[in-house]
C-alpha positions in Angstrom: 168.9 52.8 58.7 170.1 56.1 59.2 167.4 58.8 60.7 167.5 62.1 61.2 165.0 64.1 63.4 164.4 67.3 61.9 161.4 68.9 63.3 160.9 71.4 60.7 161.1 68.8 57.8 158.0 67.3 58.7 156.0 70.8 58.2 157.7 71.7 55.3 155.3 70.5 52.0 157.2 68.9 49.1 156.3 72.4 46.8 157.8 74.3 49.6 161.2 71.8 49.8 161.6 72.3 45.9 161.1 76.2 45.8 164.0 76.0 48.5 166.3 73.6 46.5 165.7 75.7 43.7 166.4 79.2 45.2 169.5 77.8 46.6 170.5 75.9 43.5 170.0 79.4 41.6 172.0 81.3 44.6 174.9 79.2 44.2 175.0 79.4 40.5 175.1 83.3 40.5 177.9 83.2 43.0 179.8 80.6 40.6 179.1 83.0 37.9 180.1 86.3 39.4 183.3 84.7 40.7 183.8 83.7 36.9 183.2 87.2 35.7 185.9 88.7 38.4 188.2 86.2 37.0 187.9 87.6 33.4 185.3 85.3 31.8 181.8 86.0 30.3 179.0 87.1 32.5 176.5 86.4 30.2 177.5 82.7 29.3 178.7 82.0 33.1 175.3 83.1 34.6 173.6 80.7 32.1 176.2 78.1 33.0 175.5 78.8 36.7 171.5 78.4 36.7 171.5 75.7 35.0 174.5 73.8 36.8 174.7 75.1 40.1 177.1 73.8 42.2 179.3 72.6 39.7 179.7 76.3 37.9 180.5 77.5 41.3 183.4 74.9 41.7 185.0 75.0 38.0 184.8 79.0 38.8 186.8 78.5 42.4 189.5 76.7 40.4 190.1 78.2 37.5 192.7 80.6 36.9 192.0 84.4 36.1 192.6 85.0 32.5 195.5 86.9 31.4 195.3 90.5 29.4 195.9 89.9 25.8 198.2 92.7 25.4 196.4 93.6 22.3 194.8 97.2 22.0 
């Protein structure tokens, strides 16, 4: 079995780990939403996707092509 010696890992409670992971998840998802919005996508929809899907939303937003203008007025 592989064991990692992380000195700070034993000093943090499980509640603290949960808060840290959820915060990181939300920040990554928000970054994905902002990236998608910069590519012409709906910010509210992508915020919802980003907060619920986190890293997956960021990865999809990274590979997504920018939306082309429709040309209509």
